[in-house]
N, C-alpha and C positions, 0 to 999 in steps of 0.2 A: 808117585806114592802108591803103595799097595792098598788095595781095597780092604777096608776093615781095620786099617792101622790107626791106632788112637794117637793123636798128637797131644802131648802134654801142654797144659796152660803155661805160658811163659810170662814172667813178671819182670818189670824193670827194677833197677836198684832202688829207685825212689819208693816204689810200692813195697818192696821187701823191707827197706829201712823203716817205713811207717809201721809195718806189721810187727817188726822186732823191737821197735822203740829205740833204734840207733840211728846214727847219721849215715848218709851215703859215703862219707869219708871213712867211717869205721868199716863199712863193707869193702871199700877199696883197700884198706890196710889188711883186712882179713884175706883178701884175694892175694895180695903181695906176699903174705906169710903162709899162704896155702892152708889157711884155717879150714875147719871141717864143713864149710857150707859150699857144696858143689855149685858150679855155674856153667852156663853155656855161652860160647862166643858166637854171635851171629854177625859176621863181618867184623866191624869195629865195635859193635854193641855188645854189652853184657846183659844176659838174661838169666833168670833163675826159674827152675821148675817148681810149681806149687808143691808137689809131693816132696821135693828135696827140702824145701823150707819147713814143711810140716815135720819131716823126719828130724831135722836139725833141732827144732823145738822139743820134740819128744826125747831126743838124746840128752838134752839139757834139763829135763824135768827131774827134780829130786823129790822122792817120796819120803815124808817124815816117818820116823820109826815109831 
């Protein structure tokens, strides 16, 4: 790994599901449908970058008129 390279925080599906208030099964369905929440495959494990989860929440934010 290069010196000074920042490694993003990776979260499990359980952690992300808790943050978003959905089930891990919902996250699995979103992955199958290629829904807008990017994920990282680490071997057989699925992980989510904290910045991607935050961006997903921001994209879903609706500002009242």
